[in-house]
Every structure is written in structure tokens, then in C-alpha cells.
N, C-alpha and C positions, 0 to 999 in steps of 0.2 A: 673289642677292637676292631673286628672286620667289618662291624656295623657302619662304622663311621666312612670309611671310604666308599662301601658301595652305595651309602645312602646319598652321597654329593651329588653323582650324575642325576639322581632323582629330583633333588632339589634345584639343581640348574636346570634341569628340563622343564620343571614346574614353573621357574621364573623365566624361562623362556615363553613358554606358553601363556603365561600370565601376560608378560609384555607384548607379546604378538596379540594378544585381546585386546589389549588396552590400546595399542596402537590402531588396530583395526576399528574398534569402537570410535575413536579420534576421528581417523579418516573417513567414517560414515558420517560423522557428525558435521565434518566441514564439508564434506560433499553435498550433504541436505543443504547446509547453510547456502553455499553458492548458488545450489538449483533456486532455493528461495530469493535469494537476492536478484537473480536473473528475472524471476517471475514478478517480483516487486518492480524491477526497473521498466520491464515492459507493460507492465499495468499502468504504472505513471505515464509513461509515454503516451500510451493510448488514450488515457484522460486527457492530457494536455493537447494532443491532436484534435479530439472532440470537442473538447472547449473553445479552442482556437477557431475551429470550422463553424461552430454553431454562432459564436459571437460574431464572426466575420458575417455571416449569412443574416443572422438578425440586425445587424448594423444597416447592411445594405437596404433589407426590407424597410426597416423604418425610415431610413432616408427617403425613400423614393415615396412609401406610402404618405409621410408627413408633407413632402412636397405637393402630392397631389391634393391632398386635403386643404392645405394652407392655398393652394391656387383656386380651388373652388370657392372659397370663401374670402379671397382676397379683397373684395369691395365691401363686404358686409360686416364680417366678424373677425377678422384677421389676428388681432390681439387676443380675443377670447380662445381661439382654436391654438394659438402658439402657447397660451398658459395651460391650457388642457393637456397638450401634448407634454409640456414640462412635467406637471404633475403626474401625469399616466406613466413616463418613462421613469420618473424617478421611484414610482411604487413598483413598477416592474424590475427595477435593478434590485431595490430592497428585496423582492420575493426572490429573486434570482441567487441573491447571497444568502439567503436564509435556506434555500434548496439544497445549495451547495455545501453548507456547513452540516446540515442533516446527512447528506451523502457520505460526506468526508467520516462522520462519526460512525457512521453504519458500516465503515469498511472493517474488515478484520485486522488484528494487529499483526504488524509486518513479523515474519519469522517465527508464527505460531507453533508450527511443526517442530521446528528446532529447539525453543524453548520446552516445548513438551518433552521431547525426548532427553533434554539435559536434566529436566526435574526428574523424570523417571529413572535416569542413571544415577542421579544423587541420591534417590530415595533407595535404590537398590543396594548402594554402598555404604548407607547410613548402618551403623553396628546396632542402633537401638532398635532398628525394625524387625 
């Protein structure tokens, strides 16, 4: 009979330690998730800024180069030059879209470290392991 009262504080202490470890693990995973979320947000923002800057600069350059070339051929081959520019710009646009798709496909999956840690936690808690 004396075993039961003395073992109760040990069980409660073990449960407290388990709960503390569980809460600490959840806290660590949430902190990792928030850090990765911030990194993904900054990366996406940088990509958008760079894409916008590239589009703006390329657009201005193409306008001025096109105007100069059309001006040079105004009297002789104006229509052919304009058609050539239309074909070239369409092909360039298609190339940029393909390159952007490849770039996006090559990016790592978001929150990869968090998913890895949660999978490891799940495997560690699996009784079959």
C-alpha cells in the first residue's frame, strides 16, 4: 500500500516532463515555421521587385531601339521592320515565360525544413519503429 502514494508524485513528475517536452517541441516547430514563412515572403518580394525592374528596363530599351530602327528604315522598309519587330518580341516573350516557369519549378518547396522536422517527429513517435 505504501507503493501507491509514493509512486504518484513520480508519475505526475513524468507527465509534467513529458508535457513540457511536448510543448517545447511544438514551440520549436512553430518558431521554425515562422522563420521559414518570413524567408519565403522576403524571397517572393525580391523576385517580384527584380521581375518588375527587368520588365521596366527591357520595355524602355525595346521602345527606344525599335523607334530608332523604324526611323532609319522609314522610307524603304518600314512595314518589314515593324513585322520583324513583332515576330522578334513575340518570340522573346515566349522565351521569357519558359525561363520563368523553369526558374519557379527549380525553387525548393516552401517550408521544407519544417516538413522534414515534423516527419522526423512523427517517425519517432510511431510505435512500429
